Structures are given as structure tokens and as C-alpha cells.
BAMI-257585 format. One record per residue (C-alpha): x, y negated, z; residue in one letter. Coordinates in steps of 0.001 Angstrom, whole numbers, padded with zeros to 6 digits, always signed. Each point is the difference from the previous one (the first is absolute). Example, Ala and Ser with C-alpha at 12.3 -4.5 7.8 and 13.67 -1.06 7.14 Angstrom:
% BAMI-257585
+012300+004500+007800A+001370-003440-000660S
***
This chain:
% BAMI-257585
+008910+012026+042432M+003029-002653-000712T+000647+001196-003731I-003896-000442-000791R+000038-003864+001350H+002686-000752-001921E-001461+001793-002876K-003316-001652+000646D+002447-003620+000538E+001452+001278-003323A-003597+000211-002269R-001292-003484+002058G+003065-001835-001015F-000448+001427-003813A-003187-000928+000131S+000375-003832+000816R+002759-000547-001772Y-000302+002483-003293A-001887-000380-003151A-002725+003016-000199P+000638+001936-003154R-001473+003764+000747G+000450+000701-003666R+002078+001467-002347V+000221-002346-003467Y+000318+001907-003270E+001611-003018-001861S+001861-003196+001172I-002735-001842-001754L-002686+001023+002534E+001780-002276+002930T-000582-003216-001586V-002135-002013+002309G-001532-000035+003437G+003193-002091+001480T-000721-001640+003931P-000972-003540+000766L+002326-000892+002762V-000107-002870+003095A+002583-002095+000428V+000369-000602+003718P+003376-001830+000131R-000912-002364-002866L-003102-000781+001642T+001135-001258+003113E+003076-001929-001261A-002226-002069-001892D-002785-000583+002161K-002516+001464-003203L-003484-000764+000566H-001131+003277-001786A+001104+003972-000384R+002327+000546-002643L+000211+003392-001560L+002447+001149-003007L-001380+002203-002446K+003244+002146-000130L+000242+000833-003620E+003168+001275-000480F-001264+003081+001783F-000832+001285-003265N+002641+002231-001682P+001694-001787-002114L-000085-002800+002681G-002195-002278-001418S-003240-001351-000724V+000205+000235-003853K+000014+004022+000768D-004085-000253-000313R-000180-001928-003550I+002780+001752-001353G-002103+003425+000648L-002663-001432-000975A+000843-001838-003256L+000889+003334-001041I-002845+002726+001220Q-002496-002727-001016Q+001765-000156-003984A-000044+003733-000027E-003710+000551+000980A-000455-002488-002890R+002032+002234-002251G+002165-003161-000732D+003093+002180+001043I+001770+003664-000318T+002926+001021+002044P+002901+001060-001950G-001337-002107-003126R-000905-003845+001674T+003229-001941+000517V-001055-002777+002913L+001076-003276-000096V-000291-002861+002660E+001309-003576+001192P+000569+000009+003433T+001949-001742+002639S+001082+003371+001795G-002535+001455+002040N-002315+000780-002752T+002456+001754-001995G+001397+002053+003174I-004132+001145+000749S-000375+000603-004218L+003085+001925+000089A-000887+002041+002579F-002961+000972-001048A+001310+000503-003532S+002185+002728+000688A-002362+001764+001973A-002652-000215-002717L+002780+000674-003088G+000402-003420-001956Y+002224-001689-001096R+000500-003949+001572L+001998-003075-001212I-000038-002612+002405V+000919-003532-001180T+000441-002323+003036M+002118-003856+000517P+003572+000695+001071E-000801-001582+003299S-001752+002999+001430A+002434+001637+002943S+002463+002305-001220I-002082+003064+002673E-002392-000545-002166R+001826+000563-003861R+001448+003536+001743K-003070+000882+001236M-001476-000078-003369L+002997+001321-001471R+000089+003170+002502M-003597+001252-000997M+001116-000275-004007D-001671-003281-000421A+001330-001944-002694Q+001132-003594+000370L+000020-003111-001600E+001188-003660+001442L-001475-003004-001066T+001046-003838+000922P-000550-000678+003716A-000959-003485-001534A-002961+001295-001676R-001370+001774+002756G-002359+002552-000585M-001368-001796-003283A+003033+000856-001310G-000182+003463+001293A-003442+000406-001427I+000682-001244-003691L+002479+002938+000081R-002083+002623+001002A-002192-001126-002643E+002353+000084-002762E+000991+003573+001435L-003689+001233-000566V-000318-001230-003158A+003056+001236-001278S-000503+003863+001342L-001850+002252-000792P-002492+001481+002322D+000979-002621+003055A-002692-001062+001993W+000120-003323+002556M-001963+000633+003192P+000053-003936+000585S-000163-000304+003300Q-000448-003988-000501F-003061+001091-002083D-001567+003610+001018N-003107-000343+002036P+001429+003271+001667A+002332-001787+001791N-002776-002146+002421P-001950+002751-000172E+002195+002246+001820I+000176-002120+002888H-003608-000797-000115A-000424+003934+000898L+002661+000790+001812T+001736-002752+001367T-003298-002130+001215A-001544+003136+001280E+002938+000629+002546E+000345-003287+001388I-003616-000011+000549W-000336+003596+001696E+003433-000484+001768D-001218-003213+001414T-003556+001595+000554Q-001058-003654-002389G+001295-002068+002535K+002136-002056-002527V-000725-003868-000638D+003270-000776-001993L+001987+001850-002459V+003612-001317-001461V+001803+000691-002959A+002794-000599-002365G-001343-000595-003866V+001903+001871-002220G-002954+001633-002589T-002271-001403+002605G-001502+003893+000274G+000603+000832+003376T-001954-003327+001284L-002541+000053-002270T-001241+003608+000089G+000204-000842+003924I-002033-002308-000543A-002131+001271-002493R-001282+003018+002763T+000488-001756+003200L-001942-003538-000572R-003542+001169-000929P+000415+001882+003288R+000868-003120+001856K-000536-003023-002069P+001856-002233+003054E+003196+001983-000927M+003286-001908-001061Q+001940+000747-002967F+003549-001890-000254W+002598+000280-002624G+003881-000344+000531V+002201-001434-003017E+003663-002064+000031P+000037-002861+000457A+002518-000629-002643E-002375+001939-002395S-003610-001459+001297A-002017+000596-003070V-003122+000940+002115L+000640-003531+001709N+000388-001609-003124G+003653-000451-000681D+001827+000678-002773D+002033+003603-000229P+003041+000504+001637G+003239+002164+000861P-000433+001799+003027H+001628+002384+002423G-003125+001766+001391I-000329+003173-001884Q-003234+001175-000606G-002705-003153+000134I+000130-003163-002134G+000261+001156-003979P-000235-003036-001122G-003118+000168-001370F-004245+000741+001329C-000457+003668-000711P-002967+001610-001410N+000075+002287+002851T-000567-002939+002795L-003551-001039+000686D+000916-003614+001404S-003814-000545+000664S+000581+002450+002767L+002375-001860+001696L-000462-002294+003132D+003339-001837-001240G+003723+000683-000677V+002796-000520+002179L+003781-001226-001647A+002705+001542+002231V+003286-000897-000676S+003043+002461-000458E+001278-000964+002949R-003081+000308+001668D-000562+003487-001125A+003652+001201+001085M-000084-001561+003744A-003379+001640+000193A+000989+003576-001409A+003110-000099+002230R-002170-001286+003300R-002413+002858-000624C+003040+003221+000066A+001897-001789+003116R-002860-000701+001954I-002681+002660-000954E+002626+002423-001141G-001841+000327-003784I+002561-000850-002484P-002516-001295-003050I+000966-001626-003566G+000289-003145-000708I-003396-000937-001904S-001193+001861+002917S+001564-002980+002079G-001941-002232-002078A-003454+001286+001229S+001208+000607+003649L+001232-003925+000102H-003443-001155-001678A-002018+002592+002886A+002066-001424+002769L-001264-003427-001217A-003544+000859-000586L+000332+001710+003562A+000755-002972+001469Q-002989-001637-000723R-002408-001010+002338E-003147+000829-002189E+001659+003842-000385N+000165+000215+003981A-001147+003552+000626G-000468+001156-003638K+002075+003085-001212T+003022-001046-003019I+000801+002949-002459V+003046-000823-001513S+000972+002453-003107I+003839+000791+000072V+000755+001735-003041P+003138+001463+000377S+003497+000808+002416F+003037-002122+000384A+002190+002875-001084E-001056-000526-003427R+001674-003497+000055Y+003218+000753+001565L+002465-002009-003013S-002248-002790+000222T+000267-003231+002271S-002150+001775+001991L+002414+001358+001912F+002936-002446-000478N+002137-000811+003444G-001442+003237+001557L+003824+001714-000516V
***
């Protein structure tokens, strides 16, 4: 009886704390999506939030970021159209890092050669991950931001035979995959009881896709973008260098439908770092820098009286470990 009781307790523990699986996956590609929504009770208490705040932990994707969704989708849709062929087509993409990593794992699994152009300011962890998956890496000047990486990618596509650019900043498959998956996951997990969604704007595909699916179902729902205060282009400022990797490309991407947004909050690099560190220290959830920016914005919205009793979902694009060499970890050892 004692043994059975202990086993029952073990099963109960697993059911409460382990993500459900119940199948064998035939490929790493099948594990993309289905990321959890997690409450932050200690932050809620500490900051006396009026709203319920949930974090959509996209680092549960196989390669650790929200970009796994589009990395796979961009390639699969191009294959379905007959635009690319494994073993022949060379994929070339400009990225600040996470999209490149996601394209690299999908390219490796599907049999494509990949060249990534990225600003030299991207963390060393991202560069090493790309090289580990056999992607070719070309660094561009940090001062030129994503515009410099895009220009170099365009030059490579023009010079290489059978080259194709997934074009995360222009490809409609980017917001489409979030409309089909991320939005549906949020709706299902909250049973439709979600009132605000907050996300950093890099390509804008995440927030645009989510809004396209959820706003028709709940017109009063709000969608808030987040950008670096040091490069608040969407708020009318000039582009500038900043340290919040993954958002704030310095221009308005074609994959962003700003008409769907209720506003864009500008968050400083300092505040983004502080929020990310607090999340790790108080909740035990180590998040990346752009995730910290979104969290900072979401906390501000959750403290507004008009949002009392509402549910806010903040997108967490990536895990802190991808930023070990950045200032996010300064002074910790």
C-alpha cells in the first residue's frame, strides 16, 4: 500500500508540474509551438498589480525562441510553392540572431545550406549556435543595424546562383504562422479570457498575427507593441543604436500592421535589463533582454486602474542563457 501510495503521489506530481507529451516525435520540427502561459504571482504581489499578468514562454520552443515558429514556416511555405529545393537552394537571411538560429535548425533538418548576415553587436552565443548547425555567418557593422545586414544579404542573393531569401521582414508567412498558432494557443489556454497582448516589435509578425486572429473574436482586446527608447522609430523618433537585441530594427517592417496596435511603448535598455533580472530573481524565470522590455511594459499596463481585473499576456521571445556574454549578466559573478 505504501508503494502504491508513493507511486500515486509521483504521478500526481508529474501531472501538476510536467508538460504533457504522450507521443514520439518523428522529427525535431514537430516540436515547434505549444508553449505554456505562466502566471507571475510574486511579481503581481510585489508590484501590487491590478491585472492578471501571464507570460507566454516562447523559449519552450526546440531552439529556444519564438523565431522557431517562423524559421520553420518560411521554409515550408516556400517548399510548398516550389520556390526552393533541398540540396540545391542556398538560403540567405539577415537577422539579429534568433531567426538565424531557427532557420539554421530547420535548414539542417531539411537539407539546406544557410548563410546568415547579422550585426556584429549580436551576442557570441548566437554566433556559436549558428556555426554549430553549420550555418555560414557574415557580420555587418553594428552602427548600421539591421539595415546593414539586410543590404549585405541582398548583395549575396544577387551574386549567388539558386539563392533565396526568406525575408522575415517582408514575408506574409511570418505573421500568418502566429495567426494560425500563437494566437490560437493564447485563446485556448485562457479560454478566451484575455484582454491585452504585449510584445516587442522586431519584424512585428508576432503581434500582427495574434491581433489578426483575436481582434475579430474580441474587438475590445488591446494589442501593445514595445520598442527600444533609444530607437523609438514607431513613436516618430530617429533610429539609433541600442542593446535590446531582437527588437527595434530602425525601420517599420512590412510584416507589421500598425493599424492593429493600440499603442507602442518605448522601454529603455536599462529598464529592459532590470525587468529581466527581476523576473529571474523573483519568479525563477530567466528571460532575455527583449523579453525584459515586454515585461517592463506589461507591468506598467498592469498597474493602470483601467486594467483592473483584466488579463494581460506578455510574449517572452527567448531565454536568458542566450545572452550570457551581454551586459544582462554584468556584475553577477
